Structures are given as structure tokens and as C-alpha cells.
C-alpha distance (Angstrom), angle and dihedral (degrees) to the residues before:
residue distance angle dihedral
M1 . . .
A2 3.80 . .
I3 3.81 115.0 .
L4 3.83 92.3 -169.1
E5 3.80 131.7 28.2
L6 3.79 129.8 -179.5
K7 3.78 112.6 -162.7
G8 3.81 122.3 -165.9
M9 3.80 90.7 -36.9
S10 3.81 121.0 179.3
K11 3.80 132.6 171.5
S12 3.80 133.5 -171.3
Y13 3.80 133.9 -175.1
G14 3.79 123.2 -162.5
G15 3.78 93.7 -14.4
T16 3.83 93.3 -49.5
E17 3.78 115.9 114.8
V18 3.79 106.5 -136.4
L19 3.82 100.2 176.2
R20 3.79 128.4 20.4
G21 3.80 131.4 -167.5
I22 3.81 98.4 -17.4
D23 3.81 112.7 -173.7
L24 3.79 118.8 177.8
S25 3.80 137.6 153.3
I26 3.82 121.6 -166.4
E27 3.79 124.1 -169.0
E28 3.79 123.1 -136.6
G29 3.81 111.2 -90.6
E30 3.81 93.1 16.7
F31 3.83 122.5 136.3
V32 3.82 109.2 -144.5
A33 3.81 125.6 -177.7
I34 3.81 118.5 -158.7
V35 3.80 110.2 -159.0
G36 3.78 122.3 -164.6
F37 3.78 147.2 146.7
S38 3.79 124.9 -96.9
G39 3.78 109.7 -80.1
S40 3.80 93.8 19.7
G41 3.82 93.4 116.2
K42 3.82 101.1 -100.9
S43 3.81 94.2 139.0
T44 3.81 91.1 43.9
L45 3.80 88.2 54.5
I46 3.81 93.8 50.6
N47 3.83 90.8 46.2
L48 3.81 90.0 54.2
I49 3.80 91.0 50.0
A50 3.82 90.3 47.2
G51 3.79 91.6 50.0
L52 3.81 93.5 -118.3
A53 3.81 89.0 121.1
M54 3.81 133.3 25.4
P55 3.84 124.4 -131.1
D56 3.80 119.8 -115.7
T57 3.80 90.8 -139.2
G58 3.79 132.7 10.5
E59 3.78 122.7 18.7
V60 3.79 147.6 -109.3
Q61 3.81 115.4 -123.1
Y62 3.80 124.1 -163.9
R63 3.80 113.4 -166.4
G64 3.78 88.6 -16.4
R65 3.82 96.1 -52.1
P66 3.83 126.1 105.7
V67 3.80 114.8 -104.6
K68 3.82 108.5 -121.1
G69 3.81 98.9 171.9
P70 3.80 144.2 -28.5
G71 3.80 120.2 -42.0
P72 3.80 138.4 -176.5
E73 3.80 91.2 -115.1
R74 3.83 87.3 72.4
G75 3.81 112.5 58.0
L76 3.80 114.2 -163.5
V77 3.83 127.7 -154.9
F78 3.82 115.4 -170.5
Q79 3.80 130.7 -156.7
S80 3.82 89.0 -111.7
Y81 3.78 118.7 59.5
S82 3.85 99.7 -131.3
L83 3.81 93.6 -163.4
M84 3.80 127.2 163.3
P85 3.83 100.7 -111.5
W86 3.83 94.7 -152.8
L87 3.81 93.5 54.0
S88 3.81 127.9 78.1
V89 3.80 124.5 -118.6
K90 3.81 90.4 -97.8
E91 3.81 92.5 47.4
N92 3.82 93.1 48.9
V93 3.78 90.4 53.7
A94 3.81 92.2 43.4
L95 3.81 89.7 59.2
A96 3.81 89.7 65.8
V97 3.81 93.0 42.7
D98 3.81 93.0 50.8
A99 3.82 91.8 47.8
V100 3.81 95.9 49.5
H101 3.82 103.6 31.6
K102 3.80 100.6 45.3
G103 3.78 91.2 142.5
K104 3.81 93.8 62.0
D105 3.80 123.0 84.1
A106 3.81 122.9 -111.9
G107 3.80 93.4 -96.7
E108 3.79 93.9 53.6
R109 3.80 91.2 46.8
G110 3.79 89.7 50.0
V111 3.80 90.8 53.2
L112 3.82 91.1 51.1
T113 3.81 90.5 49.6
R114 3.82 94.8 49.0
R115 3.79 92.8 45.0
A116 3.82 92.1 52.4
V117 3.81 93.0 47.1
E118 3.81 91.9 49.2
T119 3.81 93.0 45.0
V120 3.81 90.4 63.3
G121 3.81 93.0 44.9
L122 3.81 98.6 -105.9
G123 3.79 100.2 115.8
H124 3.81 89.6 113.2
A125 3.83 91.5 52.1
A126 3.81 100.1 42.2
D127 3.82 92.9 120.2
R128 3.80 97.3 44.8
R129 3.79 122.4 106.2
P130 3.84 121.5 -127.7
K131 3.82 93.7 -102.1
E132 3.81 88.3 62.1
L133 3.81 92.7 54.7
S134 3.81 132.6 84.1
G135 3.80 120.1 -121.0
G136 3.80 90.7 -99.8
M137 3.81 92.2 50.6
R138 3.81 91.3 49.9
Q139 3.78 90.3 52.9
R140 3.81 88.6 50.6
V141 3.81 87.8 58.0
G142 3.80 88.0 55.6
F143 3.81 89.9 53.2
A144 3.81 91.5 46.7
R145 3.80 90.6 51.4
A146 3.80 91.5 51.9
L147 3.81 93.2 45.3
A148 3.82 92.1 48.2
M149 3.80 89.4 63.5
S150 3.85 87.2 64.8
P151 3.82 91.2 -131.9
E152 3.78 123.4 -173.7
M153 3.81 90.0 -141.7
L154 3.81 132.3 34.8
L155 3.81 117.9 -149.1
L156 3.81 111.0 -162.7
D157 3.82 114.4 -169.4
E158 3.84 104.7 -164.1
P159 3.81 89.7 -54.8
L160 3.82 95.5 171.2
S161 3.80 103.2 38.5
A162 3.82 95.3 99.7
L163 3.82 94.0 51.7
D164 3.80 130.8 93.1
A165 3.81 118.0 -102.3
L166 3.82 96.6 -102.2
T167 3.82 94.8 48.3
R168 3.79 89.7 43.9
A169 3.81 91.3 53.8
K170 3.82 91.7 50.3
L171 3.80 92.8 50.3
Q172 3.80 91.6 46.3
D173 3.81 87.8 57.7
E174 3.81 91.0 48.1
I175 3.82 92.7 49.3
E176 3.80 90.0 51.6
A177 3.81 92.3 47.3
I178 3.83 92.3 49.8
W179 3.81 90.7 48.4
R180 3.82 93.1 50.0
K181 3.82 90.8 49.3
D182 3.82 98.7 50.9
R183 3.83 102.5 16.7
K184 3.78 91.8 -140.9
T185 3.78 116.2 171.6
V186 3.82 107.8 -100.5
I187 3.80 131.8 -166.0
L188 3.81 111.7 -170.3
I189 3.80 120.9 -167.5
T190 3.80 109.2 -156.4
N191 3.79 143.8 149.4
D192 3.82 93.3 -153.0
V193 3.81 114.5 96.4
D194 3.82 94.1 -166.4
E195 3.81 90.7 51.4
A196 3.79 89.9 51.7
I197 3.82 92.7 50.0
L198 3.81 92.5 47.7
L199 3.81 93.9 51.4
A200 3.80 113.7 23.7
D201 3.80 139.7 80.9
R202 3.81 89.6 -156.5
I203 3.80 133.2 20.7
I204 3.80 116.6 -154.0
P205 3.82 118.8 -174.5
L206 3.80 120.6 -142.7
T207 3.80 109.6 -145.9
P208 3.83 119.3 -126.6
G209 3.78 116.1 -82.0
P210 2.91 157.0 -80.8
S211 3.82 100.4 69.7
A212 3.81 90.1 10.5
T213 3.76 119.2 -173.6
L214 3.80 135.7 179.5
G215 3.79 120.0 -85.5
P216 3.81 128.2 -151.3
A217 3.80 117.3 -51.8
F218 3.81 120.2 -116.1
T219 3.81 115.9 -149.6
V220 3.82 114.1 -138.8
D221 3.80 103.1 -147.6
L222 3.81 98.0 175.6
P223 3.83 124.0 128.6
R224 3.82 118.4 -105.9
P225 2.94 139.6 -89.0
R226 3.79 91.6 43.1
D227 3.79 118.0 -148.6
R228 3.80 111.1 -144.5
A229 3.83 90.5 -153.1
A230 3.81 94.7 48.9
V231 3.79 92.5 54.2
N232 3.81 88.8 77.3
H233 3.81 85.7 73.2
D234 3.80 99.7 36.0
E235 3.81 111.1 101.7
D236 3.80 92.3 -163.0
F237 3.80 90.5 54.7
K238 3.81 91.6 48.2
R239 3.80 91.8 49.2
L240 3.81 93.7 48.5
R241 3.79 92.7 45.5
A242 3.81 90.1 52.2
E243 3.82 92.8 47.3
V244 3.81 95.5 49.6
T245 3.80 91.2 43.7
A246 3.80 92.1 49.5
Y247 3.80 91.5 51.9
L248 3.80 93.7 48.3
M249 3.80 91.7 46.4
Q250 3.80 89.8 50.5
V251 3.80 96.9 50.3
G252 3.76 102.2 31.7
V253 3.78 123.2 5.1
A254 3.80 93.4 70.1
R255 3.82 92.8 52.8
G256 3.76 110.2 118.4
T257 3.80 95.4 -5.3
G258 3.75 127.0 121.0
G259 3.78 116.0 9.2
G260 3.73 127.7 129.0
D261 3.79 93.8 93.9
G262 3.79 89.8 140.6
L263 3.80 91.9 56.5
V264 3.80 121.5 91.6
L265 3.79 122.4 -149.5
P266 3.82 111.1 -133.1
D267 3.81 115.4 -116.4
L268 3.79 96.9 -117.4
Q269 3.78 135.1 141.1
P270 3.81 118.7 -137.2
V271 3.80 120.4 -128.9
T272 3.82 87.5 -108.2
A273 3.82 92.9 64.1
S274 3.82 95.5 92.9
P275 3.84 115.7 138.8
P276 3.81 123.1 -110.1
P277 3.82 117.0 -83.4
K278 3.81 115.2 -79.3
A279 3.82 91.2 -120.7
Y280 3.80 90.8 55.8
I281 3.82 92.5 49.1
E282 3.83 90.4 49.8
A283 3.81 92.2 46.8
M284 3.80 90.6 52.2
G285 3.77 91.6 45.2
G286 3.78 87.5 -136.1
R287 3.81 89.6 -71.3
G288 3.75 127.5 121.3
M289 3.80 95.9 -1.8
E290 3.79 93.9 131.9
D291 3.82 90.6 45.5
R292 3.83 89.2 56.9
Y293 3.78 98.4 37.5
L294 3.80 91.4 134.2
E295 3.81 120.1 26.6
F296 3.79 130.1 -175.2
T297 3.80 110.3 -168.4
R298 3.84 120.7 -169.3
L299 3.80 88.2 -37.6
T300 3.82 112.9 -168.4
K301 3.78 133.0 177.5
T302 3.81 123.4 -169.5
F303 3.79 126.2 -178.8
A304 3.80 126.1 -158.1
T305 3.81 112.1 -121.9
P306 3.84 133.3 175.3
K307 3.81 87.1 -103.3
G308 3.80 93.6 50.6
P309 3.82 136.4 -89.7
L310 3.81 115.8 -17.3
T311 3.80 116.5 -159.0
V312 3.78 107.5 -152.7
V313 3.82 98.9 171.7
D314 3.80 117.3 30.5
G315 3.82 120.3 -174.7
F316 3.81 104.1 -20.0
D317 3.84 107.5 -174.7
L318 3.80 122.4 -179.0
K319 3.80 138.8 144.1
M320 3.80 120.5 -157.8
R321 3.78 128.2 -167.8
K322 3.78 122.2 -133.3
G323 3.81 111.6 -83.8
E324 3.82 94.0 17.6
F325 3.80 122.1 139.5
V326 3.81 113.6 -146.3
S327 3.81 126.2 -177.8
L328 3.81 120.1 -153.9
I329 3.78 111.7 -151.1
G330 3.79 135.2 173.9
H331 3.78 144.3 114.2
S332 3.80 122.5 -56.6
G333 3.80 111.2 -76.4
C334 3.80 96.0 25.9
G335 3.81 93.6 118.4
K336 3.82 101.0 -105.8
S337 3.80 94.8 133.9
T338 3.81 90.5 40.3
V339 3.82 89.8 59.7
L340 3.80 89.9 48.0
S341 3.82 91.8 49.0
M342 3.81 90.9 52.5
V343 3.80 94.7 50.8
A344 3.81 89.3 45.2
G345 3.80 88.5 54.8
L346 3.80 91.7 -120.3
A347 3.83 94.1 115.4
E348 3.79 128.7 39.1
V349 3.79 120.0 -112.8
T350 3.81 112.7 -120.0
S351 3.79 94.1 -158.7
G352 3.78 138.2 -19.3
G353 3.77 121.1 38.8
I354 3.80 150.3 -110.3
V355 3.81 124.0 -134.3
L356 3.82 121.7 -168.2
D357 3.79 118.5 -172.1
G358 3.80 91.2 -21.0
K359 3.81 96.1 -48.6
E360 3.78 126.3 103.4
V361 3.78 114.7 -118.9
N362 3.79 108.2 -124.6
G363 3.79 104.0 151.9
A364 3.78 144.6 -3.4
G365 3.78 119.6 -60.9
P366 3.82 143.0 163.1
D367 3.81 91.1 -106.6
R368 3.83 85.1 78.2
A369 3.80 117.6 56.2
V370 3.80 118.5 -163.2
V371 3.81 128.0 -158.1
F372 3.80 109.8 -166.3
Q373 3.79 130.0 -162.4
A374 3.81 87.4 -102.8
P375 3.83 109.3 45.0
S376 3.85 96.0 -135.4
L377 3.80 98.0 -144.0
F378 3.79 127.4 167.1
P379 3.83 99.9 -107.7
W380 3.81 95.2 -151.9
L381 3.82 92.7 55.0
T382 3.80 126.0 77.9
A383 3.80 122.8 -113.4
Y384 3.83 87.4 -103.7
E385 3.81 93.0 51.5
N386 3.81 93.2 47.2
V387 3.80 91.4 55.7
M388 3.81 93.2 41.4
L389 3.83 91.2 59.6
G390 3.81 90.8 70.0
V391 3.81 95.9 36.2
E392 3.81 91.7 57.0
R393 3.80 89.9 55.0
V394 3.80 99.2 49.3
F395 3.84 96.5 36.5
P396 3.83 102.6 41.3
H397 3.82 90.7 142.8
A398 3.83 93.5 55.6
S399 3.79 123.6 96.5
K400 3.80 120.6 -107.0
A401 3.81 90.1 -107.8
E402 3.81 92.5 50.9
R403 3.80 92.1 50.6
A404 3.81 89.6 48.6
D405 3.82 89.7 52.1
I406 3.83 90.7 53.4
V407 3.81 92.7 51.1
R408 3.80 94.1 45.7
Y409 3.81 92.2 46.0
Y410 3.80 95.6 56.2
L411 3.81 95.9 39.2
A412 3.80 88.3 52.8
R413 3.81 90.4 48.0
V414 3.81 91.4 56.7
G415 3.80 91.8 48.2
L416 3.80 99.8 -100.3
G417 3.79 99.2 111.2
D418 3.80 90.3 119.5
S419 3.82 95.9 39.8
M420 3.79 104.5 46.3
D421 3.82 92.6 108.1
K422 3.81 93.9 53.5
R423 3.80 117.8 105.1
A424 3.78 115.3 -110.2
S425 3.81 89.7 -119.2
D426 3.81 88.9 62.8
L427 3.81 95.4 52.6
S428 3.81 127.5 95.3
N429 3.80 118.7 -116.3
G430 3.80 90.5 -101.7
M431 3.81 91.8 51.0
K432 3.81 91.3 48.1
Q433 3.78 90.1 54.1
R434 3.81 89.3 50.1
V435 3.82 87.7 57.0
G436 3.81 89.1 51.0
I437 3.81 91.1 52.2
A438 3.81 92.1 47.0
R439 3.81 90.8 48.8
A440 3.80 91.7 51.4
F441 3.83 95.3 50.0
A442 3.82 92.1 42.7
L443 3.81 89.4 63.6
S444 3.84 89.3 64.6
P445 3.81 88.1 -138.2
K446 3.77 126.6 -168.9
L447 3.79 88.3 -134.6
L448 3.81 130.7 27.2
L449 3.81 115.6 -155.2
L450 3.81 119.7 -164.4
D451 3.81 117.4 -170.6
E452 3.82 105.3 -165.8
P453 3.82 87.6 -51.9
F454 3.81 94.6 -178.7
G455 3.80 98.8 35.6
M456 3.82 95.2 109.6
L457 3.80 94.6 49.1
D458 3.79 131.0 87.7
S459 3.80 115.8 -102.0
L460 3.82 97.7 -103.3
T461 3.81 92.6 49.1
R462 3.83 86.7 49.5
W463 3.80 88.3 55.1
E464 3.79 90.3 53.3
L465 3.79 94.5 49.6
Q466 3.80 94.1 42.9
E467 3.81 87.4 57.0
V468 3.82 89.7 47.7
L469 3.80 91.1 49.4
M470 3.81 92.5 48.7
E471 3.80 92.3 48.4
V472 3.81 94.4 50.7
W473 3.81 93.4 39.8
A474 3.82 90.7 52.9
R475 3.82 88.0 59.5
T476 3.81 95.9 48.3
K477 3.85 104.1 28.6
V478 3.82 88.7 -155.8
T479 3.81 114.5 176.1
T480 3.80 105.6 -101.3
V481 3.80 140.0 -168.8
C482 3.80 115.4 -168.8
V483 3.80 124.7 -171.3
T484 3.80 111.9 -152.7
H485 3.80 141.8 153.2
D486 3.82 92.4 -157.2
V487 3.81 113.9 99.8
D488 3.82 94.0 -161.6
E489 3.80 91.4 49.1
A490 3.80 91.3 50.5
L491 3.81 91.6 51.5
L492 3.80 93.7 45.3
L493 3.80 94.8 52.2
A494 3.79 110.8 28.7
D495 3.79 139.1 82.6
R496 3.81 86.6 -162.7
V497 3.79 130.9 16.6
V498 3.80 112.4 -148.0
M499 3.80 112.2 -158.6
M500 3.79 118.1 -158.7
T501 3.77 126.0 -150.6
N502 3.79 119.9 -116.8
G503 3.80 116.4 -80.6
P504 2.90 152.3 -76.8
N505 3.83 102.4 61.4
A506 3.80 89.1 16.3
R507 3.78 121.3 -179.7
I508 3.79 137.7 159.5
G509 3.79 109.4 -59.8
H510 3.79 104.5 172.8
V511 3.81 137.3 1.0
L512 3.80 121.9 -153.4
T513 3.81 119.9 -163.4
V514 3.81 110.3 -147.8
D515 3.79 104.4 -147.5
I516 3.80 96.8 -165.9
P517 3.82 116.7 118.2
H518 3.80 122.6 -114.0
P519 2.95 139.9 -90.2
R520 3.79 93.8 56.9
T521 3.76 132.2 -172.8
R522 3.78 126.2 -164.5
Q523 3.78 91.6 -115.5
A524 3.81 93.2 50.8
L525 3.80 89.6 47.5
L526 3.81 92.7 54.4
E527 3.80 90.0 50.6
H528 3.82 95.6 48.1
P529 3.84 112.3 109.5
R530 3.82 93.0 -133.6
Y531 3.81 98.1 46.0
Y532 3.80 98.9 92.8
D533 3.83 91.1 42.9
Y534 3.81 90.2 54.6
R535 3.80 90.6 44.6
E536 3.79 93.0 51.9
E537 3.80 91.8 48.7
L538 3.79 91.7 53.5
L539 3.80 93.0 45.8
N540 3.80 90.8 49.2
V541 3.80 90.6 52.4
L542 3.80 92.1 49.2
E543 3.79 91.7 47.6
G544 3.83 91.0 46.0
G545 3.78 84.4 51.1
H546 3.75 112.4 161.1
A547 3.80 100.7 55.2
G548 3.78 93.4 44.4
A549 3.79 90.5 -136.8
P550 3.78 129.3 107.9
K551 3.77 114.7 -75.0
K552 3.79 109.6 -108.9
A553 3.75 119.6 -123.3
A554 3.77 115.3 -107.6
């Protein structure tokens, strides 16, 4: 029997229809993951189920009765922790217990509180205040608070999206363990396909908004508990991952990308397009120059600290050919961004050197374009004006019309043809990062530097922008170095993945050549026969960690 039914439900805000004609039936004890893009109405949907908002048409029924408001039988965990900072872990959880279980005596309420705190592994931290907790521990308090209400159904609204990958993986395992123990009905809102496959019985996509509706359900018929490492070898997992990805790519990833086919890029050379010095050309004898377009030679970076010098990067050696795309990957603190800062000219080199197109790098310059994790736009300027700032500098000899054509071309290529006159302050995070990508390509740089450019975005928006980046890069073939912590992103983008050893004294530990032709798409990557082999090799290196070489099988 269905515990929850949504019948013909629609919801609008301010004249914009967010959800349209939502029909859904969920069985008691079922774990359902609803996957959707940012802005598709996922949180609106969970608020309607929770009774925090009412539908304009249709209704939500819980055990056959219309939902008229929130109730203790539906425990809700938000993305943000919403804790009382002056109260301890135990006291934050007790607030929910006291509100819901007023009929129980103090002893019984205390037992419920302690049990919930211990269930999420916070028994040792029960007396700590939120400021003394990590982000993952704070989110555990949110889970404990929901569990302490003894709900029949758990509603999880992207509860792990703000956490780092390691903490997220640990909490995924805990959510699955709690569900298996009590078999509560769970609805998880997420934008992470792998998370949905690891946890859910059914995956239901929510189509992009406005007027979002539910797509076809995918049944997850994989034995529990599910091992995230073993899925690299599980054909059923691979098939399901490819099917869900293909559907999402079809309905959403292509939205707003591409475009601008009617625009023509002017045939202009930027001021940075000067040839290598004559002495360098003569020394090379004209041979191998494109194979050594970018050279890092015994690159070292040392910082002064109160405890003495700290060498973060120690002897980084790498040669890149012109037009190559290299991803730098490794654990936090291994010096990836430090290497990028040195080649960008934003940090001084302690020893060793960097040569780009025959010229030593000794400061910042427009021949190197950087896309940071945060796009660093001027909020009072439009998308067009933000890109034009750089174009005017590197194409001073071009006419006003030619510079305008360059700006419009790249903004259209990243899917902002209809939004280029919007101020940066009015753009979503994903749209701001599109402006940053357009600005970087519009400079016609010799070297493109990407410092975790999609790290602040949800996983489906990352998919969109990775596709945008690949499409524009395929047209320019600019030499690129991308710092990332995402194994799938590294494999999608790079010709070679350079894995760094753990810091301090980090250096190159292992280099993986990705022999998959460009241009790549996520769907083609998932279907490539070598993809999961490459993925496992990278994961083994990261798990082996310190040596920077693949972890050996036991």
C-alpha cells in the first residue's frame, strides 16, 4: 500500500509555474531518490510533501489523507544545518524531542535524544556546541534531530551537497545503514547520480524547470549494502549509470548550451601572439618546439612559516605539447593550486622555472587566462561588459565592432546569448561561471588555467559546464591545465591526468594517458571500453595516496 501519493500536483510562484502535473506513488519502506537540476523545483517538491507549502492544484495524500501542513510523521533534513549555536548537540536534538513527544516524561524523552545522537555517531560529542563541530558533524545533528522525532518518513533535501567528497561518502553509508535498520520510508532529493544509485530503490528524474514534471522511474535492482568501489566492476551498475545519465543529458544538459552558429569570430591575433625569441628557436633547431610548448623544470615552492620553511611543491617536472589538455589531481594540500598559481604568475617560484612558448614565466600576463572556482566578476557590470574588459586589452588594434563580435561569439558559445546584458549580480552561480569561461576563451590565450572551475557547483550543473567547456575547447584547442579533485571530470577533459603525491614536498607521482579521442561527451565516456579501467586506476592511486602510485592488490 502507498504511504504517500501526489495527484496532479502543480505549484507556481509569482506567475512562474515551478511544477506541473506531478503524479507519484511511494510504497511504505521504499527509498526513492529524486534527481534534478538546479532550479528544477526539487526543494519546492519536498516542501509540498512536508506540508511547508500547499499546491495550487492537485493534492498530497499521506496514508490516504490530504496533507494540510507539517507533521511529526515526516522528518525533514535540509541542506543547511539550522542549529541553535548556543546549544549543545544533545540540546539541539532535545528541542525536537520535546516539541514532538510532549506526552512522554523527561526520562523517556532523554532516552530518545541519546539514542538519536548515538545512532548518527555523535555520542562522544553530545556536549559540544555547533561551532566546535565540522560540517559533516553538524549535518549529523540534523539527521539525529529528524530521527529523534520517530518519523515514519524521512525527507532529505540535498543534505550532503555542501560537504566534501570524503565526508559525503561516510554520511551516505550512515544513511543507508540507518535505512536498513529501521526501514523507514525515505525520499532523497539529490543532484548526484552515483549517490542515488548507491542509496535508492528507485531513481526518478525531475525535468528542468520551469513547469518541471517527473520523468520515467529507474529501478535500482542492486544488492545491499552497495560498495562504491565494487561498482566499477558491476555491469548492472554501469548499465544503470549510463541509462540515467543518458536521460538527464537528453532532457537537461543541452539546455542553453551551444548556440551562436550564426556568429562569425573575427580573424584577429591578440597582442600576446608574439613568436618565441629567436635565440630559443635557434637553440631548439626548430625541432620539438610544439612538443615542449609548456615546460616545468624542477619547480619548487617554499613558504615561510613560524615553524620554519615549508616546501609545498618539491621538484615538479612536466613537459606539455601545444594543444594538450592536462588535469592535475590529488588530495587536498598536495600543491595542485600552488603549481597553477606559479604558472599563472600569481605566486613567485622558489626555484626551478616555467617556460611557455619559449619565454620564461616571471609574472602574470594576458597570455595566460585563469578560471577560478569563484568566477570573480564585477557585479555591477553585465556579462557582456565583464568579458569586454579583457577583450579590449588583448585586441587593442581591433575595431569596436570586431571586439563586440568576439564577446558575443563566446558568450553565445557558453549558452548566454540571451543573457549577455544581465548584470553579474543577477546571474546564478552556474551562469556566472559560464561568463568566466567565455572571458577566458575570448582572450585567445596561449595557456588556459582552470582551478577547480566547477567545484562550487552541484554535480548536474558541473555536467552542463563540462560539456560547454569541451565544446568550446574543441574549437580552439588551447593548451590547458585543469586542477580538479573529481576523477570523472579529469577523465572527461584530459589527454593526460597528472597525479601528485601528498604534501608537503609534493611532486608528480603518476601520469595516466587517457587514450580516448576528443571531442568527448559524458555519455560517450561512460560507454568507452577503457573508461572504468582508467577510473579504477585513478581511484587506486588516490587511495594509495602517499606514494602517488597505484595501490597494489592484496
